[in-house]
N, C-alpha and C positions, 0 to 999 in steps of 0.2 A: 597516549595511543587514541587514534580515532576510535568513534564508535558507528557501527552500521547496524541500522536497523531494516527489516522488510514490513512493509506496511501492506498488510492484505484485507480484504474486506469480506463479509460473510456472502456476497454474491457481486454480481457485476455493478450494478448501481448502488452499493452501499455508501457512496461519497468519498472514496477513498483520496482522490484528487484534490477537493477541498480539504480535507483533513490533515493531508500530507502537507499541504500549501500554510496553512493555518499552524500546523505544529512547528513547522520551518521558522515562520514567523516569530513564534512565541519564543522558541530558542535564540533566536538572533537578538531579541530584546533583551536576552540575558547573558548576552555578550559572547555568544558561540559563533563559529563559522561554520554554517550549515550549507550543505549541497543536497538537492534532492536528485534522483535518479530513476528513470522509467525503465522498468524490467524489460517489458516488450509491449511497443506501442503497436497497435491494428487501427486501422481505418484512416491512416494518414499517409501522405507521401512528402518526404524531405523534412519534415518537422514533427515535434510531437506536440499535440493540442493541450495532452496533461501537464507537461512542463510549462509550455506558455501559461497555464491556468496557475501553476506554482508560482510561477516569478509575479504575476499579477497580484496574488496575494501577498506575497514576502517583499512588494515594493521595490525590486530590485533591478528592473528591467532583465534583458538576457546576460547570463554569465558568459565568460570566454568558452567554456566547456559546454554550452548550450549550441555554441555557434559551429563547434567543430564535431557536434554529434556526441562527444564524450557521455553527455547525460541521457542519451537516448540511443543507443548502439544498433538497435536492432528494431526497424519499423516496416510495418506490412500495410499495404495498401487495403485490402479487404476488412472490414468493420466484423470481425469474427474471433472464435477464441485462437489461440496462439498456432496450433497445430493446424488448423482449418487453414488461416491467413497465409501460413508459411507455404501451404500446399497451392493455394491458388495463385500466390505469386512465383511459384516454381523454384522457390528458396529453401535453404535449410535455417533452422534456428541456431545461431552462432551462440553459443554460452560462453565460450572462450572470450569473444569480444565482450559480452555482459562483465564478466570477471576482471578484465582489463580494465574496463571503465569505472569501475568499482575502486580497482587498485589506485588508479590514478587520481580519483575523486578522495581517497583516504589519505593520501599523501599531502593533500592541499587544504581539507577541512576537518574541524573537529568531529562533526557529525554529518553522516551521510543516509540520508532516508531514501530508501529503494521504495518505489510505487509499484506494487503486482499489478497483474492483469487478470482482473477477476478474482475469484476465490481460490484458496489453497488447492482445490482438486482440480483446477483448469489444466487440460492435458497440454504438454509440450511435446510429446509423441505418445505413440499407442501404449508404453509402458513407463513414461517417466513424466511426472507431474510436478506443478509448480511445489508443492510440498517437499518433492524429492530434491529439488534445487536448494529450497531454504535448509531443509536437513544437511544435505552433503556440504552445504557452505557455512553449517553452523552460526545460522543468523537468527537474532532474537526477535521473534514477531510483535508486532503491534496490529490487533486486530479491531477494525472498524465496523460497529454494529449500529443499529437505528431502531425506530420504533415503529417499523412498519409490520402489519400484520403478518405473523408468520417468522417473524426475525429471531424469536426465541429459539425456534427449531434449527434455523440455519446456524445462529451464533452456538449453540451447543452441539452440534455435529463438529464445527469448526474447531471448538475448543477439544472436544474428545479425538478429534485428529491430530491436533496439536501436542496432546498429551500422550498419545501413542505413538507417536514419531519421538519422543524426548526431546521436542523442540523448547527451548527457553520462551516463555510468554512475558513479554516486557509490560505489556499493558493491553488493557481493551478502552477503546476510545468509542465513546457512544456520541453520534453525530444526531443532534437535535432538529437538523433542517427538515427532516420528513416526521414531525411530530404534528400532523394534522388531526388526529384524535387524541385528545390531552389523557383520556383515561385507560387507553391501551399502551400510549407513549409510557406514561409513568409506572404503571404495572410492570411493562417491559424491561424498563430501566432498571428499577429496582430489582427484579427478579434476577436479571444477569449479573447486578453487582453482587448480588448475593452468592449466587452459582460461582462467580470468579474468586469472589474471598473466601469460600470454601476449599475450592481445588486448586486454586493457584494464590497462595496467601502472599507471596511476593510480589506478584505483577500488581500494577496501578491500575485504578480504573478513574477514567477522566471522562468528563463531560465537554464537548466541543460544542459551543453556540453556533447557531444557524447565522447566515451572514444577514445584515442588518438590512432592512428594507428602506427604501428612498421614500 
């Protein structure tokens, strides 16, 4: 049976797209058939820049499901939260289309990684948030964090929200790309690791290395 994971970040710029592509590439090297999906794409027209980045990191080129928009079924032109972007474009957010795309990908791939849009509390409507979608579909979460000053607070709040909704936490992925202050980064990484180990003992903690510099 296919496995589906929802990859969320502690905020908008946590590095979800890079981590999603990196994880997909690593799983492919282990012999898995992997597809990535974008939950809701904003700031684009007719394509998903996040899917493009996934494929670049994976080294696959566009998949057939990219070309028919299965991997990015909901795209809005305005670069904002989902509910605002939908309002600016004068359209509704079609959750059924997202579910349908996931179903198709599950039939064709071993693992499906759904990259979220921003953090877990990003609104889809005034009363329905991304975390509600994740909870209602019973999707395990992979949470992307980093060593930016303030990320401990954002990470713990996200983990508390996950626990309060009884959502399965599959893992915490620490993205080293933003480790500009090595002292803060090292302390943040170890603190989050300790917290996750105590409160989510079955969840994995993994470090995602930054892109190599040329």
